C-alpha positions in Angstrom: -102.6 43.9 -12.6 -104.8 43.3 -15.6 -107.9 45.7 -15.8 -111.0 44.0 -17.2 -114.2 46.2 -18.5 -116.9 45.3 -16.2 -119.9 47.5 -17.4 -120.8 49.8 -20.6 -123.7 52.1 -20.1 -124.9 55.0 -22.0 -125.7 58.0 -19.7 -127.9 61.4 -20.2 -125.2 64.3 -19.6 -127.7 64.9 -16.4 -126.8 61.3 -14.9 -123.0 61.8 -15.3 -123.5 65.0 -13.3 -125.1 62.9 -10.5 -122.0 60.2 -10.5 -119.7 63.3 -9.5 -116.4 63.6 -10.4 -115.4 60.0 -9.4 -116.5 58.9 -12.9 -113.3 59.4 -14.8 -113.8 57.3 -17.9 -116.4 58.3 -20.2 -116.5 59.2 -24.0 -119.5 61.3 -26.0 -121.0 59.4 -28.3 -120.3 62.2 -30.8 -116.5 61.8 -30.4 -117.0 57.8 -30.1 -115.5 56.3 -33.4 -117.8 54.0 -34.9 -120.2 54.0 -32.2 -123.2 52.9 -34.6 -121.3 49.9 -35.5 -120.7 48.8 -32.2 -124.7 49.2 -31.4 -125.4 47.3 -34.5 -122.5 44.3 -33.1 -123.8 44.1 -29.3 -127.4 44.5 -30.7 -126.5 41.1 -33.2 -124.8 39.3 -30.4 -128.0 40.1 -27.9 -130.1 38.3 -30.9 -127.9 35.4 -31.3 -128.1 34.9 -27.5 -131.8 34.9 -27.9 -131.5 32.3 -30.3 -129.3 30.0 -28.3 -131.5 30.3 -25.4 -134.6 29.2 -26.8 -132.9 26.4 -28.7 -131.7 25.6 -25.7 -134.9 25.7 -24.0 -136.9 24.2 -26.7 -134.0 21.0 -26.5 -135.1 20.7 -22.8 -138.9 20.5 -23.7 -138.4 17.7 -26.4 -136.3 15.5 -24.0 -139.0 15.3 -21.4 
């Protein structure tokens, strides 16, 4: 069975401890290679999505 990533989150140590032993796959930010670049890529993707949504909304308003 193929596994897919369903969520990525930033948690404090306290939040991780609240999740208990069932939360088995986590990587501390200190040890994550290229973490800063990942955040930049996420921000850029979010910015592009927002622009695309605004463009769609504006296009819909001009057609009415």
